[in-house]
C-alpha distance (Angstrom), angle and dihedral (degrees) to the residues before:
residue distance angle dihedral
M1 . . .
G2 3.78 . .
I3 3.78 93.0 .
S4 3.79 92.1 50.0
Y5 3.80 89.0 51.5
C6 3.79 89.5 51.7
R7 3.79 89.3 49.9
Y8 3.81 89.0 53.1
L9 3.79 91.9 49.5
R10 3.81 90.5 47.4
T11 3.79 92.8 54.1
L12 3.82 91.2 42.8
G13 3.78 92.4 49.9
A14 3.79 94.4 43.5
G15 3.77 92.1 75.1
T16 3.80 97.6 41.4
S17 3.79 104.9 40.8
T18 3.73 131.4 50.0
P19 2.94 137.4 -108.8
A20 3.76 103.1 38.1
I21 3.80 118.2 -122.4
T22 3.77 102.6 -90.1
Y23 3.80 97.6 169.8
P24 3.79 109.0 49.2
E25 3.83 91.7 179.3
Y26 3.80 89.2 67.9
Y27 3.79 91.8 46.9
Y28 3.77 95.5 49.6
G29 3.81 91.7 39.8
F30 3.80 88.7 55.4
A31 3.81 91.8 44.4
I32 3.80 94.7 51.7
T33 3.81 90.2 46.5
G34 3.79 87.8 55.4
V35 3.80 90.5 50.2
A36 3.81 90.8 49.0
W37 3.83 89.8 53.4
Q38 3.79 91.1 50.7
V39 3.79 89.0 54.4
A40 3.83 89.2 48.1
F41 3.81 89.4 53.5
I42 3.79 90.4 53.0
V43 3.81 91.6 48.7
I44 3.81 91.3 49.9
S45 3.82 90.9 49.7
Y46 3.79 92.3 58.7
D47 3.84 94.2 60.1
L48 3.82 112.9 16.7
Q49 3.84 93.0 173.6
R50 3.77 94.5 52.9
F51 3.80 96.0 45.9
R52 3.78 97.9 36.6
T53 3.79 92.0 115.6
L54 3.82 89.5 58.6
M55 3.78 93.3 54.9
P56 3.85 97.0 84.8
V57 3.79 88.1 57.0
T58 3.80 88.2 59.8
W59 3.75 88.7 58.6
L60 3.76 89.4 57.9
E61 3.81 90.3 49.9
K62 3.79 91.3 51.7
S63 3.83 93.6 46.3
W64 3.81 87.1 94.4
G65 3.82 84.7 91.9
L66 3.82 89.0 67.1
I67 3.78 90.5 50.0
A68 3.81 90.9 49.7
F69 3.83 89.6 50.2
V70 3.83 92.3 52.0
L71 3.80 91.8 46.0
Y72 3.80 90.4 50.5
I73 3.78 91.2 51.2
E74 3.83 88.2 52.3
N75 3.84 88.1 49.3
R76 3.81 91.8 -119.0
V77 3.83 99.2 122.6
S78 3.78 134.4 39.1
L79 3.79 128.5 -104.9
Q80 3.81 88.4 -104.4
M81 3.81 91.0 60.2
L82 3.79 89.5 48.8
A83 3.81 89.8 52.9
L84 3.80 90.8 52.4
G85 3.80 89.8 47.9
L86 3.79 91.5 51.3
I87 3.81 90.0 52.7
D88 3.83 87.1 54.8
L89 3.82 89.9 50.8
L90 3.82 89.6 50.7
F91 3.81 90.3 54.1
A92 3.82 89.1 46.4
A93 3.81 87.9 55.9
F94 3.80 89.3 51.6
F95 3.81 90.3 51.3
V96 3.80 91.9 49.7
S97 3.80 88.9 49.0
A98 3.84 91.5 50.7
Y99 3.81 89.9 49.3
I100 3.80 93.0 51.0
T101 3.81 94.6 45.4
T102 3.80 96.3 48.5
T103 3.76 115.6 75.2
Q104 3.74 128.1 -141.2
S105 3.77 115.3 -106.9
R106 3.78 125.9 -145.7
V107 3.74 131.2 -153.3
R108 3.77 113.2 -132.0
V109 3.76 124.2 -176.4
I110 3.77 112.2 -134.0
G111 3.74 118.1 -166.8
G112 3.78 127.4 -3.2
P113 3.80 131.7 -19.7
D114 3.82 91.0 -95.4
E115 3.78 94.4 61.0
P116 3.83 121.6 83.8
A117 3.77 120.9 -103.8
I118 3.79 116.4 -102.1
R119 3.79 121.7 -144.4
V120 3.79 109.5 -126.8
P121 3.80 118.0 -171.4
S122 3.78 116.1 -122.6
R123 3.75 122.0 -119.8
A124 3.81 92.1 -140.9
G125 3.79 111.7 129.9
Q126 3.80 94.4 15.1
R127 3.78 123.4 114.2
């Protein structure tokens, strides 16, 4: 389904943007990378504590909004591209907020070496 949607977008964009897509392997490679990141965002959302270290990488992925802003200032992209970039920046702000509000957790061994480790939440960031 995702590939057929990308095909639709490719044919839709072929008439409105120049130049035409001459290397479909780059287009579909970029599209599937985008889909993979969307799946990664869903995985992160299920366990924020566990995947907290991956959250700063999501900021990098959403930094396209900054690039769209700079390109708009240089009059190299349309207002529609700027709007899409600003949506990415909004999601980046949400990811930064999620990173700040979740706390790091530490694993502390209580007892002897034969007893299992117990996860103890950190007090970092709490008042």
